[in-house]
VMD Tcl script that builds the backbone (N, CA, C; Angstrom):
set m [mol new atoms 303]
animate dup $m
set s [atomselect $m all]
$s set {name element resname resid chain x y z} {
  {N N MET 1 A 0.835 -1.182 0.000}
  {CA C MET 1 A 0.000 0.000 0.000}
  {C C MET 1 A 0.882 1.249 0.000}
  {N N ALA 2 A 0.650 2.118 -0.924}
  {CA C ALA 2 A 1.431 3.354 -1.021}
  {C C ALA 2 A 0.849 4.392 -0.073}
  {N N GLU 3 A 1.757 5.090 0.613}
  {CA C GLU 3 A 1.320 6.154 1.514}
  {C C GLU 3 A 1.147 7.445 0.719}
  {N N SER 4 A 0.048 8.139 0.958}
  {CA C SER 4 A -0.132 9.431 0.298}
  {C C SER 4 A 0.369 10.520 1.237}
  {N N LYS 5 A 1.281 11.316 0.719}
  {CA C LYS 5 A 1.844 12.392 1.527}
  {C C LYS 5 A 0.949 13.614 1.417}
  {N N PRO 6 A 0.773 14.350 2.527}
  {CA C PRO 6 A -0.023 15.576 2.443}
  {C C PRO 6 A 0.676 16.588 1.540}
  {N N LYS 7 A -0.130 17.302 0.775}
  {CA C LYS 7 A 0.404 18.301 -0.148}
  {C C LYS 7 A 0.977 19.471 0.658}
  {N N LYS 8 A 2.205 19.831 0.372}
  {CA C LYS 8 A 2.862 20.917 1.085}
  {C C LYS 8 A 2.435 22.258 0.494}
  {N N ALA 9 A 2.010 23.164 1.359}
  {CA C ALA 9 A 1.614 24.498 0.902}
  {C C ALA 9 A 2.865 25.285 0.520}
  {N N GLU 10 A 2.765 26.041 -0.550}
  {CA C GLU 10 A 3.893 26.855 -0.971}
  {C C GLU 10 A 3.871 28.182 -0.226}
  {N N GLY 11 A 4.971 28.508 0.411}
  {CA C GLY 11 A 5.088 29.783 1.098}
  {C C GLY 11 A 4.269 29.858 2.369}
  {N N LEU 12 A 4.229 31.045 2.934}
  {CA C LEU 12 A 3.506 31.282 4.181}
  {C C LEU 12 A 2.042 31.578 3.915}
  {N N ILE 13 A 1.189 31.073 4.790}
  {CA C ILE 13 A -0.245 31.347 4.740}
  {C C ILE 13 A -0.630 31.949 6.092}
  {N N TYR 14 A -1.331 33.083 6.081}
  {CA C TYR 14 A -1.808 33.707 7.320}
  {C C TYR 14 A -3.305 33.903 7.191}
  {N N LYS 15 A -4.055 33.276 8.067}
  {CA C LYS 15 A -5.518 33.349 8.072}
  {C C LYS 15 A -6.115 33.075 6.693}
  {N N GLY 16 A -5.580 32.050 6.023}
  {CA C GLY 16 A -6.139 31.606 4.766}
  {C C GLY 16 A -5.673 32.338 3.511}
  {N N HIS 17 A -4.792 33.314 3.662}
  {CA C HIS 17 A -4.294 34.068 2.513}
  {C C HIS 17 A -2.765 33.979 2.468}
  {N N PRO 18 A -2.180 33.917 1.273}
  {CA C PRO 18 A -0.717 33.799 1.163}
  {C C PRO 18 A 0.004 35.111 1.452}
  {N N LEU 19 A 1.214 34.966 1.959}
  {CA C LEU 19 A 2.109 36.095 2.215}
  {C C LEU 19 A 3.327 35.966 1.314}
  {N N ARG 20 A 3.704 37.051 0.661}
  {CA C ARG 20 A 4.913 37.076 -0.160}
  {C C ARG 20 A 5.717 38.302 0.238}
  {N N ARG 21 A 7.040 38.123 0.376}
  {CA C ARG 21 A 7.893 39.234 0.763}
  {C C ARG 21 A 8.917 39.506 -0.323}
  {N N VAL 22 A 9.068 40.784 -0.661}
  {CA C VAL 22 A 10.092 41.243 -1.591}
  {C C VAL 22 A 10.782 42.425 -0.915}
  {N N ASP 23 A 11.997 42.215 -0.415}
  {CA C ASP 23 A 12.739 43.222 0.345}
  {C C ASP 23 A 11.899 43.742 1.509}
  {N N ASN 24 A 11.538 45.040 1.504}
  {CA C ASN 24 A 10.762 45.588 2.616}
  {C C ASN 24 A 9.257 45.645 2.311}
  {N N LEU 25 A 8.826 45.006 1.226}
  {CA C LEU 25 A 7.402 44.940 0.879}
  {C C LEU 25 A 6.854 43.557 1.200}
  {N N ILE 26 A 5.663 43.516 1.762}
  {CA C ILE 26 A 4.979 42.259 2.044}
  {C C ILE 26 A 3.621 42.318 1.366}
  {N N TYR 27 A 3.351 41.346 0.519}
  {CA C TYR 27 A 2.066 41.259 -0.166}
  {C C TYR 27 A 1.235 40.187 0.519}
  {N N TYR 28 A -0.010 40.530 0.839}
  {CA C TYR 28 A -0.912 39.628 1.543}
  {C C TYR 28 A -2.152 39.440 0.684}
  {N N GLY 29 A -2.383 38.228 0.235}
  {CA C GLY 29 A -3.520 37.941 -0.623}
  {C C GLY 29 A -3.061 37.351 -1.938}
  {N N THR 30 A -4.014 37.154 -2.826}
  {CA C THR 30 A -3.757 36.530 -4.123}
  {C C THR 30 A -4.078 37.516 -5.243}
  {N N MET 31 A -3.202 37.611 -6.207}
  {CA C MET 31 A -3.425 38.521 -7.332}
  {C C MET 31 A -4.639 38.106 -8.164}
  {N N ALA 32 A -5.082 36.870 -8.047}
  {CA C ALA 32 A -6.263 36.404 -8.770}
  {C C ALA 32 A -7.552 36.986 -8.175}
  {N N ASP 33 A -7.496 37.438 -6.911}
  {CA C ASP 33 A -8.660 38.057 -6.272}
  {C C ASP 33 A -8.754 39.523 -6.687}
  {N N LYS 34 A -9.868 40.160 -6.319}
  {CA C LYS 34 A -10.090 41.559 -6.696}
  {C C LYS 34 A -9.214 42.525 -5.887}
  {N N TYR 35 A -8.887 42.140 -4.638}
  {CA C TYR 35 A -8.112 43.008 -3.743}
  {C C TYR 35 A -6.888 42.284 -3.204}
  {N N ILE 36 A -5.897 43.070 -2.828}
  {CA C ILE 36 A -4.685 42.560 -2.199}
  {C C ILE 36 A -4.201 43.622 -1.208}
  {N N ILE 37 A -3.443 43.205 -0.206}
  {CA C ILE 37 A -2.846 44.140 0.752}
  {C C ILE 37 A -1.359 44.251 0.461}
  {N N MET 38 A -0.858 45.490 0.449}
  {CA C MET 38 A 0.576 45.720 0.340}
  {C C MET 38 A 1.032 46.412 1.616}
  {N N MET 39 A 2.001 45.810 2.290}
  {CA C MET 39 A 2.570 46.410 3.496}
  {C C MET 39 A 4.032 46.746 3.218}
  {N N GLN 40 A 4.437 47.925 3.628}
  {CA C GLN 40 A 5.823 48.354 3.443}
  {C C GLN 40 A 6.414 48.676 4.802}
  {N N VAL 41 A 7.519 48.023 5.128}
  {CA C VAL 41 A 8.226 48.298 6.374}
  {C C VAL 41 A 9.018 49.578 6.162}
  {N N LEU 42 A 8.624 50.638 6.895}
  {CA C LEU 42 A 9.249 51.954 6.724}
  {C C LEU 42 A 10.453 52.157 7.630}
  {N N SER 43 A 10.415 51.571 8.835}
  {CA C SER 43 A 11.562 51.688 9.737}
  {C C SER 43 A 11.649 50.457 10.632}
  {N N THR 44 A 12.874 50.163 11.071}
  {CA C THR 44 A 13.131 49.004 11.931}
  {C C THR 44 A 14.068 49.403 13.056}
  {N N LYS 45 A 14.135 48.550 14.071}
  {CA C LYS 45 A 15.129 48.711 15.141}
  {C C LYS 45 A 15.711 47.333 15.435}
  {N N LYS 46 A 16.914 47.329 16.007}
  {CA C LYS 46 A 17.583 46.079 16.347}
  {C C LYS 46 A 17.108 45.588 17.708}
  {N N GLU 47 A 16.662 44.349 17.762}
  {CA C GLU 47 A 16.335 43.658 19.012}
  {C C GLU 47 A 17.241 42.444 19.038}
  {N N GLN 48 A 18.272 42.480 19.868}
  {CA C GLN 48 A 19.331 41.473 19.869}
  {C C GLN 48 A 19.931 41.403 18.470}
  {N N ASP 49 A 19.747 40.334 17.727}
  {CA C ASP 49 A 20.328 40.273 16.384}
  {C C ASP 49 A 19.275 40.309 15.277}
  {N N LEU 50 A 18.028 40.678 15.621}
  {CA C LEU 50 A 16.942 40.733 14.639}
  {C C LEU 50 A 16.495 42.160 14.369}
  {N N ASP 51 A 16.100 42.437 13.131}
  {CA C ASP 51 A 15.481 43.716 12.793}
  {C C ASP 51 A 13.983 43.590 13.039}
  {N N VAL 52 A 13.426 44.481 13.863}
  {CA C VAL 52 A 12.007 44.465 14.196}
  {C C VAL 52 A 11.364 45.725 13.623}
  {N N ALA 53 A 10.254 45.543 12.911}
  {CA C ALA 53 A 9.567 46.680 12.288}
  {C C ALA 53 A 8.986 47.602 13.352}
  {N N THR 54 A 9.231 48.904 13.193}
  {CA C THR 54 A 8.677 49.892 14.121}
  {C C THR 54 A 7.683 50.825 13.432}
  {N N LYS 55 A 7.631 50.776 12.103}
  {CA C LYS 55 A 6.672 51.581 11.353}
  {C C LYS 55 A 6.345 50.841 10.058}
  {N N VAL 56 A 5.050 50.538 9.871}
  {CA C VAL 56 A 4.612 49.769 8.704}
  {C C VAL 56 A 3.451 50.493 8.034}
  {N N SER 57 A 3.571 50.714 6.721}
  {CA C SER 57 A 2.498 51.305 5.922}
  {C C SER 57 A 1.655 50.172 5.339}
  {N N ILE 58 A 0.331 50.309 5.398}
  {CA C ILE 58 A -0.588 49.285 4.898}
  {C C ILE 58 A -1.477 49.921 3.841}
  {N N GLN 59 A -1.689 49.205 2.722}
  {CA C GLN 59 A -2.584 49.681 1.676}
  {C C GLN 59 A -3.453 48.531 1.182}
  {N N LEU 60 A -4.756 48.778 1.134}
  {CA C LEU 60 A -5.680 47.863 0.473}
  {C C LEU 60 A -5.750 48.330 -0.972}
  {N N GLN 61 A -5.413 47.426 -1.913}
  {CA C GLN 61 A -5.337 47.820 -3.312}
  {C C GLN 61 A -6.189 46.915 -4.190}
  {N N LEU 62 A -6.681 47.494 -5.288}
  {CA C LEU 62 A -7.316 46.704 -6.336}
  {C C LEU 62 A -6.221 46.006 -7.136}
  {N N THR 63 A -6.508 44.846 -7.688}
  {CA C THR 63 A -5.506 44.134 -8.484}
  {C C THR 63 A -5.662 44.398 -9.973}
  {N N GLU 64 A -6.491 45.375 -10.348}
  {CA C GLU 64 A -6.703 45.769 -11.751}
  {C C GLU 64 A -5.375 46.182 -12.378}
  {N N PRO 65 A -4.875 45.483 -13.392}
  {CA C PRO 65 A -3.595 45.861 -14.001}
  {C C PRO 65 A -3.675 47.137 -14.844}
  {N N ASP 66 A -4.884 47.535 -15.270}
  {CA C ASP 66 A -5.034 48.709 -16.128}
  {C C ASP 66 A -5.000 50.027 -15.361}
  {N N LEU 67 A -5.197 49.987 -14.046}
  {CA C LEU 67 A -5.220 51.218 -13.248}
  {C C LEU 67 A -3.812 51.686 -12.910}
  {N N LYS 68 A -3.665 52.999 -12.737}
  {CA C LYS 68 A -2.402 53.558 -12.255}
  {C C LYS 68 A -2.241 53.136 -10.797}
  {N N SER 69 A -1.015 53.090 -10.326}
  {CA C SER 69 A -0.764 52.603 -8.968}
  {C C SER 69 A -1.476 53.440 -7.901}
  {N N ARG 70 A -1.558 54.746 -8.091}
  {CA C ARG 70 A -2.232 55.583 -7.084}
  {C C ARG 70 A -3.750 55.406 -7.111}
  {N N ASP 71 A -4.303 55.006 -8.266}
  {CA C ASP 71 A -5.744 54.786 -8.375}
  {C C ASP 71 A -6.163 53.425 -7.824}
  {N N ARG 72 A -5.213 52.535 -7.614}
  {CA C ARG 72 A -5.508 51.201 -7.079}
  {C C ARG 72 A -5.778 51.229 -5.579}
  {N N VAL 73 A -5.235 52.226 -4.879}
  {CA C VAL 73 A -5.314 52.270 -3.415}
  {C C VAL 73 A -6.731 52.613 -2.973}
  {N N ILE 74 A -7.314 51.728 -2.159}
  {CA C ILE 74 A -8.658 51.922 -1.621}
  {C C ILE 74 A -8.586 52.511 -0.208}
  {N N LYS 75 A -7.737 51.921 0.632}
  {CA C LYS 75 A -7.538 52.379 2.012}
  {C C LYS 75 A -6.052 52.338 2.315}
  {N N LYS 76 A -5.607 53.199 3.246}
  {CA C LYS 76 A -4.228 53.125 3.709}
  {C C LYS 76 A -4.121 53.582 5.155}
  {N N SER 77 A -3.093 53.079 5.817}
  {CA C SER 77 A -2.867 53.399 7.220}
  {C C SER 77 A -1.400 53.118 7.550}
  {N N GLU 78 A -0.989 53.553 8.732}
  {CA C GLU 78 A 0.350 53.229 9.254}
  {C C GLU 78 A 0.203 52.683 10.653}
  {N N LYS 79 A 0.992 51.667 10.969}
  {CA C LYS 79 A 0.975 51.042 12.298}
  {C C LYS 79 A 2.387 50.994 12.849}
  {N N ASP 80 A 2.489 50.815 14.173}
  {CA C ASP 80 A 3.779 50.834 14.855}
  {C C ASP 80 A 4.439 49.469 14.981}
  {N N SER 81 A 3.797 48.416 14.479}
  {CA C SER 81 A 4.413 47.091 14.527}
  {C C SER 81 A 3.863 46.234 13.400}
  {N N LEU 82 A 4.602 45.202 13.053}
  {CA C LEU 82 A 4.143 44.295 12.016}
  {C C LEU 82 A 2.916 43.526 12.491}
  {N N TYR 83 A 2.854 43.212 13.780}
  {CA C TYR 83 A 1.694 42.507 14.329}
  {C C TYR 83 A 0.417 43.333 14.136}
  {N N ALA 84 A 0.464 44.611 14.491}
  {CA C ALA 84 A -0.704 45.486 14.336}
  {C C ALA 84 A -1.071 45.639 12.861}
  {N N ALA 85 A -0.066 45.711 11.997}
  {CA C ALA 85 A -0.308 45.842 10.554}
  {C C ALA 85 A -0.974 44.581 10.008}
  {N N MET 86 A -0.500 43.407 10.410}
  {CA C MET 86 A -1.089 42.148 9.949}
  {C C MET 86 A -2.518 42.000 10.458}
  {N N ASP 87 A -2.769 42.464 11.655}
  {CA C ASP 87 A -4.105 42.388 12.246}
  {C C ASP 87 A -5.106 43.199 11.411}
  {N N ILE 88 A -4.783 44.442 11.114}
  {CA C ILE 88 A -5.688 45.291 10.333}
  {C C ILE 88 A -5.744 44.811 8.885}
  {N N ALA 89 A -4.639 44.315 8.350}
  {CA C ALA 89 A -4.605 43.828 6.971}
  {C C ALA 89 A -5.554 42.649 6.773}
  {N N SER 90 A -5.581 41.726 7.731}
  {CA C SER 90 A -6.464 40.558 7.580}
  {C C SER 90 A -7.931 40.970 7.631}
  {N N VAL 91 A -8.272 41.935 8.469}
  {CA C VAL 91 A -9.652 42.424 8.560}
  {C C VAL 91 A -10.040 43.145 7.269}
  {N N TRP 92 A -9.188 44.046 6.797}
  {CA C TRP 92 A -9.472 44.787 5.559}
  {C C TRP 92 A -9.657 43.853 4.381}
  {N N LEU 93 A -8.753 42.880 4.240}
  {CA C LEU 93 A -8.813 41.986 3.083}
  {C C LEU 93 A -10.054 41.096 3.138}
  {N N ASP 94 A -10.355 40.549 4.307}
  {CA C ASP 94 A -11.546 39.699 4.429}
  {C C ASP 94 A -12.827 40.487 4.117}
  {N N ARG 95 A -12.919 41.712 4.629}
  {CA C ARG 95 A -14.103 42.539 4.379}
  {C C ARG 95 A -14.198 42.930 2.903}
  {N N ALA 96 A -13.091 43.290 2.293}
  {CA C ALA 96 A -13.094 43.694 0.889}
  {C C ALA 96 A -13.494 42.526 -0.013}
  {N N LEU 97 A -12.946 41.343 0.249}
  {CA C LEU 97 A -13.274 40.181 -0.572}
  {C C LEU 97 A -14.706 39.714 -0.359}
  {N N ALA 98 A -15.292 40.037 0.813}
  {CA C ALA 98 A -16.683 39.686 1.074}
  {C C ALA 98 A -17.640 40.756 0.546}
  {N N GLY 99 A -17.087 41.849 -0.001}
  {CA C GLY 99 A -17.917 42.925 -0.554}
  {C C GLY 99 A -18.491 43.850 0.490}
  {N N LYS 100 A -17.835 43.939 1.649}
  {CA C LYS 100 A -18.340 44.781 2.751}
  {C C LYS 100 A -17.454 45.988 2.985}
  {N N LEU 101 A -17.079 46.686 1.939}
  {CA C LEU 101 A -16.217 47.872 2.099}
  {C C LEU 101 A -16.936 49.031 2.694}
}
mol reanalyze $m
mol bondsrecalc $m
mol representation Tube
mol addrep $m
């Protein structure tokens, strides 16, 4: 009898949506959906040997490729930690995808 291995998820998943990081930008959501969250780490501080985000910009954006980048932004905010940014990002994305903007 052959054992079936569980399918490994690619990358990080947070509350059902994928996370992708490119340098200081973090994308939360799927480009196939109507909305995505873009978070930008604006400043960090050293905690022992790790860089910890102290200022994070959050933007809820449309994924329409035809729109200019400034016209894609639906909501934006700044938070003092990555945890607070992820918290608001998950709420914004879930509400936007459910059509409750």
